[in-house]
Rosetta silent file (secondary structure, phi, psi, omega in degrees, C-alpha in Angstrom):
SEQUENCE: MSQQTLHPMLNIAVKAARTAGSIINRAALDIEVLKVGSKGANDFVTEVDQAAERAIIDTLLQAYPDHGILAEESGREHGSPDSEYTWIIDPLDGTTNFIHGFPFYAVSIALAHRGALQQAVVYDPTRNDLFHASKGRGAYLNDRRLRVSKRTRLADSLVGTGFPFRKGDNFKRYVKMFEEVMKSCAAVRRPGAAALDLCYVASGAYDGFFEMGLSPWDAAAGALMITEAGGLVGNFTGESDFLYQREIVAGTPKVYGQLVKILAPYSRVIREEGEAAAGGSSGAATATAASETPEAALARATAAPDGAAPVKRTPIRIRRQDA
SCORE:     score description
SCORE:     0.000 S_00000001
   1 L     0.000  -12.416 -179.818  105.639  102.852  101.887 S_00000001
   2 L   -62.713  -25.129 -177.862  106.342  104.348   98.446 S_00000001
   3 L   -89.850   -3.072  179.805  103.747  107.073   98.940 S_00000001
   4 L  -108.725  151.232  174.052  105.333  108.201  102.338 S_00000001
   5 L  -104.561  104.779 -172.218  108.307  110.257  103.056 S_00000001
   6 L   -85.752  143.765  179.228  110.113  108.548  105.977 S_00000001
   7 L   -60.506  135.041 -172.037  112.204  110.315  108.538 S_00000001
   8 H   -45.948  -37.814 -178.834  115.933  109.565  107.576 S_00000001
   9 H   -69.854  -39.171  173.706  116.573  107.726  110.866 S_00000001
  10 H   -72.385  -25.472  170.048  113.540  105.535  110.220 S_00000001
  11 H   -61.989  -40.034 -176.772  114.648  104.744  106.812 S_00000001
  12 H   -70.948  -36.798  175.767  117.838  103.354  108.205 S_00000001
  13 H   -63.419  -42.657 -175.634  115.860  101.349  110.843 S_00000001
  14 H   -60.151  -52.937 -176.290  113.694   99.966  108.061 S_00000001
  15 H   -57.331  -43.407 -179.403  116.797   98.912  106.109 S_00000001
  16 H   -61.002  -47.131 -173.226  118.338   97.191  109.193 S_00000001
  17 H   -61.611  -34.852  178.576  115.082   95.419  109.928 S_00000001
  18 H   -73.895  -29.172 -176.205  114.767   94.029  106.406 S_00000001
  19 H   -73.598  -39.263  176.545  118.268   92.938  106.351 S_00000001
  20 H   -73.508  -35.014  177.943  117.770   90.985  109.633 S_00000001
  21 H   -62.152  -43.998 -179.963  114.471   89.627  108.373 S_00000001
  22 H   -60.441  -38.319  173.200  116.275   88.118  105.242 S_00000001
  23 H   -57.697  -49.714 -175.884  118.730   86.400  107.677 S_00000001
  24 H   -63.396  -45.654 -170.476  115.807   84.887  109.657 S_00000001
  25 H   -70.479  -32.593  171.869  113.814   83.790  106.597 S_00000001
  26 H   -69.086  -36.820  171.545  116.825   81.917  105.286 S_00000001
  27 H   -59.479  -36.401 -175.567  117.559   80.294  108.550 S_00000001
  28 H   -69.352   -9.486 -177.437  113.736   79.283  108.765 S_00000001
  29 H   -81.561  -21.523  176.488  114.216   77.096  105.667 S_00000001
  30 H  -143.376   70.296  178.485  116.438   74.645  107.765 S_00000001
  31 H   -64.506  -30.135 -173.238  115.653   75.093  111.472 S_00000001
  32 H   -65.071  -14.811 -178.373  116.930   71.557  112.260 S_00000001
  33 H  -104.882    1.627 -177.781  120.486   72.523  111.923 S_00000001
  34 L   -60.150  143.068  163.280  120.421   75.648  114.036 S_00000001
  35 E   -89.264  125.996 -176.627  122.753   75.971  117.031 S_00000001
  36 E  -119.342  136.889  168.586  120.710   76.997  120.037 S_00000001
  37 E  -120.284  175.609 -174.655  121.872   78.117  123.322 S_00000001
  38 E  -121.139  117.263  175.912  120.167   78.858  126.686 S_00000001
  39 E   -80.811  -15.672 -174.058  120.098   82.091  128.508 S_00000001
  40 E   176.118  176.766  173.380  118.069   80.508  131.201 S_00000001
  41 L   -54.084  123.613  176.862  115.201   77.921  131.668 S_00000001
  42 L    57.460   26.438 -177.415  113.043   78.311  128.556 S_00000001
  43 E  -129.046   91.029 -168.419  114.923   81.412  127.438 S_00000001
  44 E  -101.624  159.570  175.143  116.678   80.561  124.272 S_00000001
  45 E  -138.600  139.061  177.970  119.160   82.261  121.853 S_00000001
  46 E  -118.168  173.705  175.655  120.212   81.030  118.458 S_00000001
  47 H   -68.459  -14.526  179.259  122.979   81.879  115.982 S_00000001
  48 H   -79.256  -40.117  171.557  120.252   83.580  113.995 S_00000001
  49 H   -52.321  -48.184 -174.141  119.532   86.021  116.783 S_00000001
  50 H   -69.252  -38.569  177.233  123.144   86.801  116.964 S_00000001
  51 H   -70.487  -40.033 -179.042  123.647   87.163  113.204 S_00000001
  52 H   -67.490  -38.308  178.510  120.548   89.331  112.780 S_00000001
  53 H   -66.283  -41.135 -179.618  121.694   91.559  115.634 S_00000001
  54 H   -64.345  -42.110  178.630  125.094   92.011  114.257 S_00000001
  55 H   -56.217  -45.601  177.255  123.486   92.921  110.923 S_00000001
  56 H   -60.230  -43.163 -177.978  121.273   95.404  112.528 S_00000001
  57 H   -71.565  -47.704 -179.546  123.927   97.006  114.565 S_00000001
  58 H   -52.497  -41.484 -177.136  126.338   97.228  111.653 S_00000001
  59 H   -70.502  -38.055 -177.684  123.681   98.965  109.483 S_00000001
  60 H   -73.706  -49.523  176.754  122.730  101.467  112.161 S_00000001
  61 H   -71.692  -15.814  169.087  126.266  102.429  113.158 S_00000001
  62 H   -65.302  -34.888 -178.854  127.457  102.715  109.569 S_00000001
  63 H   -83.311  -35.941 -171.378  124.823  105.519  109.280 S_00000001
  64 L  -140.883   75.734 -165.215  125.161  106.894  112.761 S_00000001
  65 L   -68.217  -27.650 -174.287  128.548  105.846  114.314 S_00000001
  66 L   -93.446   14.893  173.860  128.059  108.132  117.322 S_00000001
  67 L   -88.151  155.455  177.547  124.736  106.574  118.503 S_00000001
  68 E   -93.778  164.245 -172.554  124.367  104.254  121.462 S_00000001
  69 E  -134.736  136.462  175.315  123.021  100.732  121.182 S_00000001
  70 E  -129.930  111.130 -172.348  120.942   98.749  123.748 S_00000001
  71 E  -131.839  144.178 -178.926  120.526   95.226  122.209 S_00000001
  72 L   -50.854  -43.565 -164.519  119.091   91.958  123.669 S_00000001
  73 L   -94.256  -35.402 -172.013  122.109   89.713  122.971 S_00000001
  74 L  -110.147    0.369 -172.393  125.002   92.225  123.297 S_00000001
  75 E    56.310 -121.008  175.255  123.646   94.914  125.642 S_00000001
  76 L  -111.039   29.523  178.682  125.503   98.155  125.368 S_00000001
  77 L   -57.852  -31.396 -168.647  128.661   96.515  124.002 S_00000001
  78 L  -120.298  163.630  173.067  128.526   98.533  120.826 S_00000001
  79 E    82.926 -178.969  179.623  127.912  102.175  119.887 S_00000001
  80 L   -92.035  119.455 -178.607  128.572  105.250  122.154 S_00000001
  81 L   -63.838  -22.736 -171.313  127.466  104.836  125.727 S_00000001
  82 L   -99.733    2.106 -179.635  127.269  108.649  126.184 S_00000001
  83 L   -68.032  151.128  170.424  125.053  109.409  123.112 S_00000001
  84 L   -77.791   -6.719  179.194  121.704  111.133  123.502 S_00000001
  85 E  -108.678  122.239  179.917  120.596  108.758  120.905 S_00000001
  86 E  -133.166  125.366  177.639  119.980  105.072  121.674 S_00000001
  87 E   -86.672  127.813 -179.497  118.827  102.228  119.381 S_00000001
  88 E  -112.100  122.729 -158.806  116.868   99.610  121.344 S_00000001
  89 E  -132.013  130.943  162.232  117.099   96.373  119.468 S_00000001
  90 E  -118.946  103.583 -173.076  115.427   92.977  119.529 S_00000001
  91 E   -77.703  -12.546  175.541  116.704   91.084  116.545 S_00000001
  92 E  -155.504   91.838 -178.947  114.231   88.142  116.929 S_00000001
  93 E   -82.794  122.028 -170.294  111.377   88.687  119.322 S_00000001
  94 L    95.894   39.347 -176.324  109.765   85.233  119.659 S_00000001
  95 H   -62.009  -40.489 -179.921  112.884   82.970  119.446 S_00000001
  96 H   -67.192  -37.433  168.130  111.045   79.967  120.945 S_00000001
  97 H   -60.989  -44.266  175.981  108.357   80.215  118.235 S_00000001
  98 H   -60.769  -49.551 -170.809  110.999   80.424  115.511 S_00000001
  99 H   -74.198   -8.624  167.467  112.936   77.342  116.614 S_00000001
 100 L   -97.913   -1.372 -178.132  109.630   75.390  116.669 S_00000001
 101 L    78.420   14.158  178.113  108.568   76.621  113.363 S_00000001
 102 L   -80.622  112.412 -167.762  105.667   78.551  114.747 S_00000001
 103 L   -84.821   72.352  172.715  105.337   81.560  112.382 S_00000001
 104 L  -147.121   91.802  176.629  104.917   84.443  114.939 S_00000001
 105 L  -162.924  164.332 -167.810  108.018   86.402  115.454 S_00000001
 106 E  -155.899  163.197  168.137  109.548   89.689  114.555 S_00000001
 107 E   -89.476  132.327 -177.653  112.456   92.117  114.344 S_00000001
 108 E  -129.059  127.943  177.195  112.042   95.030  116.679 S_00000001
 109 E  -139.765  128.509  174.324  114.025   98.286  116.446 S_00000001
 110 E  -131.797  154.144  177.324  113.461  101.606  118.305 S_00000001
 111 E  -121.786  134.100  168.666  115.369  104.832  118.610 S_00000001
 112 E  -113.338  146.443  176.188  115.149  106.944  121.738 S_00000001
 113 E  -125.307  118.184 -178.680  116.458  110.416  122.078 S_00000001
 114 L    55.533   30.519  174.693  117.173  111.559  125.626 S_00000001
 115 L    83.358   10.220  173.952  115.020  108.529  126.785 S_00000001
 116 E  -112.374  129.829 -171.871  111.960  109.495  124.697 S_00000001
 117 E   -65.724  129.125 -173.349  110.857  107.054  121.909 S_00000001
 118 E  -124.936  -43.780 -178.047  111.150  108.778  118.466 S_00000001
 119 E  -131.329  150.262  178.310  111.306  106.056  115.726 S_00000001
 120 E  -157.808  138.565 -179.837  110.138  102.418  115.629 S_00000001
 121 E  -125.806  129.046  163.417  110.191   99.474  113.270 S_00000001
 122 E  -134.360  117.652  178.925  108.688   96.037  113.824 S_00000001
 123 E  -109.650  118.023  179.887  109.183   93.666  110.870 S_00000001
 124 E   -92.516   99.618 -172.194  107.305   90.432  110.592 S_00000001
 125 L   -74.500  -15.624 -174.835  109.419   88.411  108.057 S_00000001
 126 L   -86.158  -19.571 -178.406  107.009   85.483  107.664 S_00000001
 127 L  -112.172   -6.095 -174.443  104.202   87.924  106.382 S_00000001
 128 L    52.987   40.860  170.641  106.472   90.607  104.984 S_00000001
 129 E   -95.161  134.466 -176.687  104.651   93.074  107.282 S_00000001
 130 E  -113.152   96.981  170.545  106.369   96.315  108.119 S_00000001
 131 E   -89.068  139.038  179.951  105.049   98.225  111.016 S_00000001
 132 E  -151.596  145.018  175.784  106.681  101.670  111.484 S_00000001
 133 E  -142.077  150.896  172.089  106.193  104.908  113.383 S_00000001
 134 E  -123.009  136.376 -179.790  107.700  108.316  113.832 S_00000001
 135 L   -53.851  121.798 -174.548  106.919  110.490  116.889 S_00000001
 136 L    76.294    5.845 -178.826  104.200  112.821  115.812 S_00000001
 137 L  -126.168    3.042  177.258  103.768  111.412  112.394 S_00000001
 138 E    91.864  168.614 -175.532  101.592  108.349  112.975 S_00000001
 139 E  -124.784  145.524 -174.891  101.947  104.546  112.755 S_00000001
 140 E  -140.082  151.065  163.606  101.620  102.527  109.709 S_00000001
 141 E  -106.419  104.994 -165.667  101.331   98.933  108.481 S_00000001
 142 L    48.128 -107.611  178.649  103.190   99.078  105.178 S_00000001
 143 L   -93.738  -11.165 -168.719  101.118  101.904  103.499 S_00000001
 144 E   -97.590  124.649  175.806   98.079  101.820  105.741 S_00000001
 145 E   -67.925  135.897 -177.331   97.739  104.242  108.597 S_00000001
 146 L   -95.788  145.197  167.433   96.975  102.493  111.889 S_00000001
 147 L  -133.942  143.832  175.889   94.375  103.403  114.449 S_00000001
 148 L   -67.294  159.960  170.898   93.451  101.510  117.707 S_00000001
 149 L   -56.796  164.469 -177.051   90.013  100.067  117.771 S_00000001
 150 L   -92.847   -5.824  179.996   86.914  102.019  118.743 S_00000001
 151 L   -58.800  136.503 -179.003   85.964   99.493  121.479 S_00000001
 152 L  -116.208  -15.742  178.099   85.241  101.087  124.810 S_00000001
 153 L  -100.488  122.555  179.795   84.149   98.137  126.861 S_00000001
 154 H   -62.799  -25.647  175.443   86.645   95.536  128.226 S_00000001
 155 H   -60.337  -28.410  174.271   83.791   93.058  128.195 S_00000001
 156 H   -90.675    6.064 -165.927   83.840   93.228  124.429 S_00000001
 157 L  -105.337  141.190  169.116   87.489   93.141  123.987 S_00000001
 158 E   -90.503  121.608 -171.379   90.134   90.825  122.691 S_00000001
 159 E  -105.583  132.018  169.456   93.173   91.004  125.007 S_00000001
 160 E   -99.937  148.797 -179.743   96.657   89.882  124.190 S_00000001
 161 E  -149.583  174.322  168.497   99.093   88.676  126.971 S_00000001
 162 L  -128.704  130.471 -178.439  102.361   86.832  127.550 S_00000001
 163 L   -84.327  147.776  172.151  102.667   83.881  130.113 S_00000001
 164 L   -63.554  140.540 -179.281  105.527   83.814  132.506 S_00000001
 165 L  -140.361    0.673 -179.534  108.167   81.251  131.494 S_00000001
 166 L   -94.423  154.879  174.105  111.414   81.818  133.358 S_00000001
 167 L   -52.894  128.616  177.536  112.584   79.906  136.482 S_00000001
 168 L    96.831   -9.825  177.158  111.621   82.034  139.503 S_00000001
 169 L   -67.842  145.402 -175.287  108.604   83.808  137.893 S_00000001
 170 L   -88.342   93.171 -172.233  105.768   84.240  140.136 S_00000001
 171 H   -69.004  -35.302 -177.906  103.188   81.963  138.401 S_00000001
 172 H   -65.168  -42.926  177.587  100.608   81.993  141.181 S_00000001
 173 H   -58.453  -50.762  179.739  100.519   85.877  141.038 S_00000001
 174 H   -60.076  -43.027 -178.671  100.117   85.735  137.317 S_00000001
 175 H   -64.624  -33.760  173.414   97.464   83.191  137.276 S_00000001
 176 H   -56.704  -50.178  177.193   95.318   85.321  139.711 S_00000001
 177 H   -67.382  -36.819  173.026   95.815   88.315  137.409 S_00000001
 178 H   -64.040  -43.431  178.766   95.079   86.331  134.357 S_00000001
 179 H   -61.347  -42.436  179.069   91.874   84.951  135.763 S_00000001
 180 H   -60.160  -45.243 -178.247   90.668   88.440  136.723 S_00000001
 181 H   -69.043  -47.603 -177.414   91.450   89.749  133.137 S_00000001
 182 H   -63.438  -42.550  177.491   89.930   86.655  131.466 S_00000001
 183 L   -67.448  -15.021 -176.846   86.567   86.958  133.400 S_00000001
 184 L  -106.532   -5.941 -178.929   86.368   90.666  132.407 S_00000001
 185 L  -122.777  177.445  173.751   87.002   90.427  128.691 S_00000001
 186 L   -71.619  -37.912  179.890   85.721   88.646  125.612 S_00000001
 187 E  -164.716  161.250  174.719   88.762   86.522  124.968 S_00000001
 188 E  -134.260  140.869 -175.667   92.588   86.420  125.666 S_00000001
 189 E  -124.394  141.589  176.127   95.280   85.455  123.203 S_00000001
 190 L  -145.311   85.347 -172.101   98.981   84.568  123.727 S_00000001
 191 L   -74.580  -39.066  176.150  100.893   84.081  120.430 S_00000001
 192 L   119.699    8.859  177.681  104.368   84.562  121.976 S_00000001
 193 L  -144.592  101.480 -163.931  105.996   87.561  120.640 S_00000001
 194 H   -59.869  -38.711  178.843  105.347   90.875  122.458 S_00000001
 195 H   -53.813  -42.150  179.396  106.628   93.249  119.801 S_00000001
 196 H   -78.503  -32.576  173.764  103.975   92.054  117.337 S_00000001
 197 H   -48.318  -49.029 -171.582  101.248   91.847  120.137 S_00000001
 198 H   -65.911  -38.757 -179.161  101.799   95.487  120.691 S_00000001
 199 H   -67.337  -29.990 -177.570  101.540   96.315  116.952 S_00000001
 200 H   -77.295  -16.323  171.759   98.313   94.397  116.768 S_00000001
 201 H   -69.393  -47.956 -169.515   96.878   96.808  119.545 S_00000001
 202 H   -64.634  -28.729 -179.478   97.972   99.657  117.322 S_00000001
 203 H   -82.054  -18.105 -179.355   96.319   98.062  114.362 S_00000001
 204 L    93.621    8.970  173.222   92.972   97.405  116.168 S_00000001
 205 L   -73.293  -47.098  169.022   93.295   93.576  116.169 S_00000001
 206 L   -91.068  164.261  167.510   93.630   93.565  119.780 S_00000001
 207 L  -106.140  -16.606 -173.616   91.893   96.056  122.127 S_00000001
 208 E  -166.446  163.411  179.859   94.367   95.632  124.943 S_00000001
 209 E  -153.999  148.611  173.045   97.565   93.939  126.089 S_00000001
 210 E  -153.562  148.077  174.934   99.384   93.159  129.363 S_00000001
 211 E  -162.983  150.254  168.035  102.481   91.353  130.330 S_00000001
 212 E  -101.998  159.526  171.714  104.961   91.034  133.014 S_00000001
 213 L    78.844    6.819  178.128  108.838   90.474  132.563 S_00000001
 214 L   -76.515  149.386  175.877  109.346   92.390  129.366 S_00000001
 215 L  -107.342  166.962 -172.552  112.484   94.090  128.686 S_00000001
 216 H   -51.351  -42.858 -177.863  112.928   97.547  126.875 S_00000001
 217 H   -61.270  -25.537  179.209  113.846   95.788  123.573 S_00000001
 218 H   -69.547  -38.471 -162.168  110.618   93.759  123.781 S_00000001
 219 H  -115.103  -11.315 -164.123  108.379   96.747  124.208 S_00000001
 220 H   -76.592  -45.086 -174.612  109.928   99.971  122.965 S_00000001
 221 H   -66.083  -48.225 -174.684  109.076   99.813  119.203 S_00000001
 222 H   -63.577  -31.721 -176.468  105.490   98.383  119.717 S_00000001
 223 H   -74.385  -34.467  179.462  104.811  101.035  122.448 S_00000001
 224 H   -72.805  -36.117  178.478  105.508  104.059  120.146 S_00000001
 225 H   -55.176  -48.882  178.453  103.291  102.260  117.432 S_00000001
 226 H   -58.922  -49.189  178.667  100.369  102.373  119.972 S_00000001
 227 H   -63.377  -41.219  178.944  100.624  105.927  121.104 S_00000001
 228 H   -67.808  -15.998  172.591  101.035  107.023  117.571 S_00000001
 229 L  -101.997   14.786  169.385   97.838  105.099  116.695 S_00000001
 230 L    90.821   12.729  177.473   95.776  106.826  119.470 S_00000001
 231 L  -103.209 -177.724  178.003   96.169  104.182  122.213 S_00000001
 232 E  -124.495  149.067 -169.323   97.843  104.344  125.671 S_00000001
 233 E  -145.456  128.454  178.087  100.648  102.475  127.201 S_00000001
 234 E  -156.531 -167.178  170.792  101.905  102.367  130.863 S_00000001
 235 L   -92.244 -173.321 -175.609  102.804  100.228  133.713 S_00000001
 236 L   -60.174  -25.611  178.685  100.178   98.390  135.857 S_00000001
 237 L   -90.401    9.021  172.982   99.448  101.559  137.828 S_00000001
 238 L    84.212   11.461 -174.959   98.898  103.533  134.695 S_00000001
 239 L   -96.173  156.469 -173.248  102.118  105.563  134.936 S_00000001
 240 L   -85.148    4.946  178.883  104.365  106.112  131.782 S_00000001
 241 L   -90.172   42.457 -172.677  107.595  104.552  133.197 S_00000001
 242 L   -75.640  -27.600 -162.389  106.789  101.122  131.816 S_00000001
 243 L   -62.451  -41.239 -176.151  109.915  100.594  129.657 S_00000001
 244 L  -101.011    3.023 -175.027  112.288   99.821  132.577 S_00000001
 245 L  -102.453   -1.778  174.591  109.782   98.442  135.008 S_00000001
 246 L    67.996   17.646  174.304  109.129   94.854  133.638 S_00000001
 247 E  -153.391  140.062 -176.502  105.353   95.374  133.302 S_00000001
 248 E  -142.573  142.177  169.485  103.170   96.814  130.585 S_00000001
 249 E  -133.615  140.778  179.995   99.494   97.432  129.832 S_00000001
 250 E  -140.984  156.673  166.592   98.250   98.875  126.579 S_00000001
 251 E   168.224 -166.701  176.955   95.022   99.430  124.784 S_00000001
 252 L   -75.225  155.790 -173.798   92.433  101.838  123.468 S_00000001
 253 H   -47.223  -49.879  175.828   91.943  104.725  125.909 S_00000001
 254 H   -63.479  -50.185 -177.389   88.858  103.204  127.563 S_00000001
 255 H   -61.014  -41.117  179.824   90.021   99.633  127.573 S_00000001
 256 H   -60.004  -39.107  174.755   93.341  100.704  129.009 S_00000001
 257 H   -63.399  -34.714 -176.488   91.724  102.413  131.982 S_00000001
 258 H   -76.279  -29.128  179.138   89.679   99.378  132.706 S_00000001
 259 H   -80.564  -31.604 -176.318   92.757   97.027  132.606 S_00000001
 260 H   -66.957  -35.945 -179.917   94.773   99.323  134.853 S_00000001
 261 H   -62.047  -35.582 -177.199   91.926   99.019  137.532 S_00000001
 262 H   -83.283  -34.124 -176.530   92.281   95.366  137.415 S_00000001
 263 H   -88.703  -16.356  178.059   96.078   95.190  137.227 S_00000001
 264 H   -52.978  -50.827  176.620   97.220   97.849  139.658 S_00000001
 265 H   -51.038  -21.456 -179.553   97.188   95.481  142.644 S_00000001
 266 H   -99.172   13.242 -169.581   99.583   93.317  140.973 S_00000001
 267 L   -81.977  132.392 -179.117  102.040   95.986  140.066 S_00000001
 268 H   -74.756  -18.031  178.529  105.822   95.383  141.238 S_00000001
 269 H   -61.687  -46.804  171.653  106.054   99.160  141.333 S_00000001
 270 H   -56.576  -47.901 -177.360  103.555   99.186  144.252 S_00000001
 271 H   -64.608  -39.742  178.114  105.128   96.354  145.862 S_00000001
 272 H   -66.304  -39.208  177.210  108.618   97.732  145.645 S_00000001
 273 H   -59.466  -44.347  179.410  107.537  101.171  146.871 S_00000001
 274 H   -61.576  -45.899  177.804  105.906   99.405  149.771 S_00000001
 275 H   -59.034  -44.521 -178.372  109.074   97.541  150.558 S_00000001
 276 H   -62.063  -43.814  177.359  111.118  100.629  150.416 S_00000001
 277 H   -64.622  -27.898  177.971  108.776  102.468  152.758 S_00000001
 278 H   -79.806  -25.903  176.751  108.898   99.584  155.251 S_00000001
 279 L    93.440 -158.919 -173.179  112.662   99.848  155.491 S_00000001
 280 H    68.307 -172.084 -165.267  114.952   96.845  156.026 S_00000001
 281 H   -75.805  -25.026  179.444  117.127   95.156  153.600 S_00000001
 282 H   -67.996  -49.010 -176.111  114.504   94.796  150.939 S_00000001
 283 H   -60.090  -41.890 -178.094  113.760   98.587  151.157 S_00000001
 284 H   -64.454  -34.392 -173.658  117.467   99.425  151.047 S_00000001
 285 H   -83.655   -4.178 -171.585  118.016   97.267  147.976 S_00000001
 286 L  -122.012  122.573  177.073  114.970   98.734  145.952 S_00000001
 287 L  -108.280  149.562 -179.691  115.004  102.128  144.457 S_00000001
 288 L   -89.230  164.568 -174.000  111.816  103.731  142.987 S_00000001
 289 L   -54.739  -34.842 -173.167  111.478  104.949  139.482 S_00000001
 290 L   -71.894  -24.243 -175.149  111.863  108.538  140.474 S_00000001
 291 L  -111.248   -2.328 -170.469  115.410  108.093  141.837 S_00000001
 292 L  -106.142  137.977  168.316  116.674  105.225  139.620 S_00000001
 293 L   -72.970  157.817  176.415  118.377  105.538  136.263 S_00000001
 294 H   -58.338  -36.927  178.979  117.062  103.616  133.381 S_00000001
 295 H   -64.651  -46.349 -176.977  120.328  101.407  133.295 S_00000001
 296 H   -75.312  -25.742  173.706  120.073  100.625  137.121 S_00000001
 297 H   -72.718  -38.051  179.135  116.359   99.856  136.716 S_00000001
 298 H   -67.973  -50.173  175.559  117.051   97.527  133.834 S_00000001
 299 H   -54.988  -48.926  179.043  119.957   95.713  135.794 S_00000001
 300 H   -62.852  -52.492 -174.269  117.731   95.277  138.710 S_00000001
 301 H   -63.845  -28.375  178.737  114.599   94.152  136.842 S_00000001
 302 H   -92.585    3.689  172.592  116.516   91.653  134.726 S_00000001
 303 L   -64.130  154.231 -178.948  118.188   90.051  137.690 S_00000001
 304 L   -60.488  134.119 -173.083  116.987   86.547  138.597 S_00000001
 305 H   -72.625  148.074  172.890  113.589   86.981  140.132 S_00000001
 306 H    58.600   31.914  175.118  112.665   86.224  143.649 S_00000001
 307 H    78.033   11.885 -177.254  116.276   85.883  144.846 S_00000001
 308 L   -79.876  156.028 -178.854  117.117   83.046  142.576 S_00000001
 309 L   -77.373  143.435  179.905  120.617   82.582  141.371 S_00000001
 310 L   -53.104  143.744 -179.674  121.355   83.671  137.723 S_00000001
 311 L   -96.749  121.252 -176.888  121.248   80.710  135.319 S_00000001
 312 L   -71.293  151.664  177.880  124.482   80.465  133.265 S_00000001
 313 L   -73.566  126.140 -179.119  124.242   80.197  129.581 S_00000001
 314 E  -124.819  138.975 -172.441  124.706   76.560  128.502 S_00000001
 315 E   -78.162  138.844  171.121  125.057   75.344  124.863 S_00000001
 316 E  -128.110  149.852  176.845  122.267   73.164  123.318 S_00000001
 317 E  -124.179  133.396  166.412  122.307   71.686  119.841 S_00000001
 318 L  -101.127  110.291 -173.267  119.391   70.803  117.653 S_00000001
 319 L   -91.709  143.843  172.976  120.653   68.125  115.501 S_00000001
 320 L   -60.354  134.095  168.734  119.343   67.105  112.033 S_00000001
 321 L   -87.474  123.859  178.192  117.440   63.948  112.164 S_00000001
 322 L   -52.569  145.166  175.254  118.369   61.347  109.617 S_00000001
 323 L   -76.280    0.000    0.000  115.454   60.472  107.299 S_00000001
């Protein structure tokens, strides 16, 4: 990074990400004593997530006190809700990996201006890898400029994904979708941290990626990396409103198009628009992307799926085992 002149806002994001990474690395030395809570079935939060998020928010708001914040653990509790600038933060993407000692997790920070992504940082503290991008100025891994791979055939491609894991997720639907993609590509990988997965598309390690159920903080930074590296990102129908639609597909331009053809029938956007057109209670309850604010879309999309009641956060402790 020493040879590059970073945008001032990106510089602050890098500082925040490295600060959070230091907190995560210190905690990783003694995982057994962590306090872990549950946001839902198989959906964990640790005191490290919370400490890292506080450090990020403090760093960002110290530099830009009038900016807005959208963070995984605290939502819009901090910052200015009316600002044209919003920082989108995941302090520890891959928490389940982290608490099991599986070294695939990252800090993800993005900045949106009037809804358009402008700056992005994804920091992998286990490898000291810093992915960063500014709108119109390219994407980088440390000092190296990133470009998506040159592969054009899905049949030759390595594709990343994420499996559904929350109670109420439509597993049968996902298995059908996964089977179609798996039969059409060279191989599929699922390490478990979408922010890094998306960066791997930008770097050319993956040729494509798809997942359902992601929130804006999971995908925002990695999405800008991909577009700045020459790739494409959208929802399963190939449209650009993926950030608040809980589905994402990405890849090289050619591979992206082939994935969209496979994934479009599984899009929640198509299903919800069909329900709205059909009328009835489901149609009245569902708004299309054209008429829905990002906040409303996020609130609807993050509600318990398939009508399940929200799961209350319950405390869990991981205790040190005596030797």
